[in-house]
N, C-alpha and C positions, 0 to 999 in steps of 0.2 A: 777353507781347510777341509771341510767335510767333502766337498767336491774332489779335492786333490787326493784325499785318502781313498775315496771310492774308485777313482780312476786308476790308481795304482793297483788296487785289488782286482779290477776287471781287465787289466792289461796282460792277460794270459788266456790260454785256451781252456775250455771246459774239458774235464776228463772223459766226457761222452763225445765220441767222434766216429767217423766212418771207419769201416773195417780195414781199409788200406792205409790209414793214417798212423804215423808214429810220432809221438811228442818227445821232446828232450826233457831232461830232469826239471827244468824250470817251467815247463809248459808254455814257453814263449816261441818255440820253433816247431812247426808242423811240417812233416814230409810225407808225401804219398809214395809208398815203397814199391808198389806194383800197379799194373793196369793203368787205366786213364780215369776211372770212376771210383766211387766209394771214398771220396776225399773230403767229405763234409766235416766242418769244424764250427764251433760256437764259442762265443766269449764266455769266460768263467762266470761272470755275473751279468745281470741285466744292465744296460747302459743307463746312465743318468741323462736327463734332458741336456742336449748340447754337447755331450761327451762323444768324441770321435774314437772309434776303434780302428787303429791304423796298423797296416801290415806292409812289410817290404818283401818283394819277390826276391828270393835268394837263389833258387835254382830253376832252370828251365829243362824241358825234356823234348828233344826233337822227335818227329814222327807222328805227332798227334795234332789234330785240328781243334781249335778252341782254346780259351784262356780262362783266367781266374773269374770267379763269380762272387759277388758280395751283396749283402742286403741285411734285412732285419726279420726276426720272427717273434711272434708272441707265444710260441711253444717253448716251455721249459725243457731243455735237452734231457734233464733227468727223467721226464715223463715219457720219453720216447721208448717204446718197447723194442723197436728196430730203427736204427738210423737209416733214412732213405739213401738210395744209391746216388741220386742226383738232387741238387737243389732245384734245378729246372729240368723237368716239370714236377718231380715227385714231391718235394717239400712244399712247393708253392701250391700244389693241388690239395694239400691238407688244409689250406686256408690260413688266414692271418699270417701270411709270410709274403715278403716283398723282396725279390732277388733280381739282379741285373747282371748280364755278362759284360765284362770289360773287354773292349776290342782295341785294335790298333788305332782306330779313328772313330768318329761319329759317337763319341761318348757324351758330347755336350747336349744336355736336355734343358738347360736353363732358359728362362724367359728372357726377352730382350732387356738390356741394361736400363732402357728408359722405363720399362714396366716394373722393374724391381723396386720395392719400397726403399726409401732413403735410409731407413733404420737398418736395412739388411745389407748395406753396402759399406765397404771400406775402400778408399782410393787404392789403386794397384801399387802405389809406391810405399804404402804403409807396411810395417813388418808383421802385421796381423791379417789373418783371413777372417772376415766378418760374415757370419750367417745368422740372420735375425739378431738376437741379443748376445750371441756367442762370439768371443774373440779368441782365436787360436794362433799361437806363434807360427807364422808361415814357414820359417826355415826348417822346422821339424818335419813338416809335411812334404817337403820336396825331396825326391829321389835323385841321386847324382851318380854318374858313372866314374870308374877308375879311382876308387878310394885307395890310398896308399901313401907314398912319400909326400909329406907336406900337405896332404889334402885336408888334414884335421884343422889346418889354419883357416880354411874356408875363405880363400881370397875371392876376388870378384869373378874371375873366370870360373872357378869351381862352383860358386853360387849360381851362376847362370847356366850351368851345364845340365839342363833339365832333360829327362829321359822320356821316350815314348811310353804310353800307358802300360803296355804288356812286357816291357823290357826287364831284364834282370836289374835289380836294385830300384825299380819303380816303386813308389809308395801309394797305396790305395787305402782310403778311409771311408767310413760310413757313420752317420749320426742322424738323430732326429731332432727337429726344432718344433717345440709346442706352438700351437696357434690359438688365437683368441676364442675360437669356438670349442676348445677342449680337445681337438684332435692334434695331429702332428704331421709334418712333412718330412720325408726321408731325403737326405742329401748324400751324394757320393762325391768324394774329393779325390782327385787324381793329381799327384805331384803339386800340391798346393793350390789347385784350381777347383773351385766349387762347380760341379756339373749342374747345379740347380736342383729343384724339387723333383726327384724322379718318381716319387709316389706320394700321394696326398691322403689325408683323412685316416691316418693310422691311429689306432686306439691308444692315445697317450696315457690313459689311466692304467693300462696293463703293462707288466714288465716286458721289455723288448730286448732280446738278445741279438748280438751281431752274428751274422752268418758269413762264413768264408768257405767257399767250395774250391778246393785245390784240384782243379779240373784240367785234364788233357795236357797241354804243353807247359802248364805251371806245375812244378814238382815240389817246391818247398817255399814256405813263407815264414817270416818272423814278425812277432808283434813289436811295434815301436812305441814305447811309452811317450805320452804327450803331457807336457807340464801345463798346469793351469795356475795362474798366480805366481807365487814365489817358487823357484826351483827347489827340488828336494835335496837333502844332504847327499844322496847317491849321485845325483846329477852334478852337484858342485865338485864332488870327488873326481868324477869322470873328467870334467873340464880341467881340473888341476893336473891330472895325469897326462891328458892329451897335450897340454901346453908345455910340458917339460920333456917331451920326446921329439926327435926329429923325423921319426918314421912311425906312422900310426900302427903299422903291422909289427913293430918292435915290441908292442905290448905283450906279445906271446912270450917274450924272453923274461918278463918281469916275474918276480916271486909273488904272484897273486893267485887267489882261487880262480878256477876256470870260469865260473859264472860271472865273476867280476871282470875278467879279461874280455869275455864276450860282450858284456855290457859296455865296456870302454871302447870297443872297436866300432860300436854302432852309435851314430850321432842322433 
């Protein structure tokens, strides 16, 4: 219960961000309004061990080279006198920051399956992604194209329609997994697939914030809440609404608050 409450609190962006970023009223959607830089964002709260900070790419912008960058930092965003222009190299050069660029390919940095400890693995047919002791519902982590008519039913074809890493509606997450020696490994998740420990020996005793750099061709991202344990009342209400409409985008016509409509349209 404590984990679930903390995760819901952290599933939004910090009010401190890059000069070209605009947040919506809920602080769950961040848009870079001009240029290709100054798009740095942070999680509202430090992440709990094993908590994934998940975003979905909502808008792309042609004409720029480069894509979304994600990672973790031990710097409290509130303590930054000036938000760096770039996560790479500016924020990383400040130390205690680990950020990686998401590319169209070559994102896998995991060790071989045979070398991965058994406790860190879940069979690929299970509905959960397992990272160390963490079990995350895999379906939430997977981005899919063409949401719309009947897509909220999530039939087998829709479930298997996995997107490339940098595509619109792709979902990218970051978390840290504590290790026996008191440090932590950082993991990046792309559409439900663990990319492996992309950084090791992070200071697990210090608060670690998620970093999302809305860079270059990525223009807008939205935080996707991830449920741990029992689903929240908010999620149960969304499921009930989605099951009683034949067109997911028909949610716009319902007499509901705008924030609730936006939540209901995102799986």
